[in-house]
N, C-alpha and C positions, 0 to 999 in steps of 0.2 A: 474542459476539462471531459479526459475520455477514460474508462478505466474497463481492465479489460484482462481474462484468465488463461495464460498460455501454458501449459504445463504444471509444471508444480509451482508456478509466481504467478504475483496480479501485476500486469505495468498502467502505469499512470500517465498518462504523457494530456499536459496542462498548455495554450499556447500564450506564450507572455512575450508579444512582439517589442520593440523599440526596452524593454527593461536590462537594467543594467546587472551585467551577470552578479557584478559583486556582492547584489542588494537582495538573490538568490536567497534566499532561505530555508532548508529543508532537517526538519526535527522533532522527532518525536517520545511524546511524553505521556507514561499511564494510559497506554494504548490508544493516542489520539495522535496523531499524522497533521502536523499544520507547516501548510507552504505559507512563505511570505515571502513579498518583493518590492521593488519602488522604482517605479516611473516618473523620472523627473516632466515639468510642466515645459513648456519650449516658454524662453528668454526674450525672443525678439520683439521688443515693445513698440517699436514701426509697423506691425506687421497688420491692418485690416482684418482679422476673422470672418470669413464667406460663411466656413463651416468648419466648427470645433467638437468634433464627438470623441475625442480620444482621449480616454482616462487618463489621466494623471494620479500621483498619491501612490498612499500606500495600499495594498493588497494584500488580504489572506485568505486562507480556504483550509478548512480542517476537517479531516475525514478519523470517523473511529473504527479502527482496524478489530476487533476483536480477537481473541483469546488464540486462535492458532497461528498468528503471525510471527516469522521468528526476526525481532527489530532489529536484533545485531547488523543481522546481514543486510537490512534495507542499504539499497544504492541510490543515485541520482547525477543525470548528467543534464548539461544543460546547451544545447547548439543549437544556432540560427533560431534563436528567437521559442525553443520548443524545451519545457522541461520535459524529462523522462525518469522516473522515480519506479524505481525494480523491486518488489515486496514479495520474499520468500515466504513460502506456507511451511510452516514449524511440523519437522521432519512426526511430532507428534499427533499432528492433525491430517496428515496425508492421509489417503485410502489403504488399504493395507488386505490383502488377502490370506483369510485363514483357514488351514487344514484341517478337513476332517478327516478325523481317523477311523480306519474301518475293517471289523475282520481282528486278523492277529496282531492289526496295527494297536491297535485302542488298548488305553490301559483299564485294567480290574476295577470296577470298583467293587469293594466290599462292604456290606450292609450287615447293619447287627437286628437278630431279629428278638424281639421280648416272650418268652412263652405265658400267655397265660393259662393259668393254673386255676 
């Protein structure tokens, strides 16, 4: 799995070769992104295996997203054995420039003074 930030969103890519596209599931719940998928084992019982290193079965990966994510806009695609999940940063979490007023543009601040008698 790789995760990078590009502009105003994160991009997660995960290699899932041989996984049935219909078994790939991406969901978000309570700030946790969960990716799950299933790869079926080969069923050729007549084969004499010389090496058998490819994993099969259910796979699951979870990531904590934090508060600055727009979870309703997360999208995912699965092409050529690679899952790509786009995770947008919420507008409220994006950096913003704050203008500094000066001279005649600034607002006056009134102060009350107390006379000490």
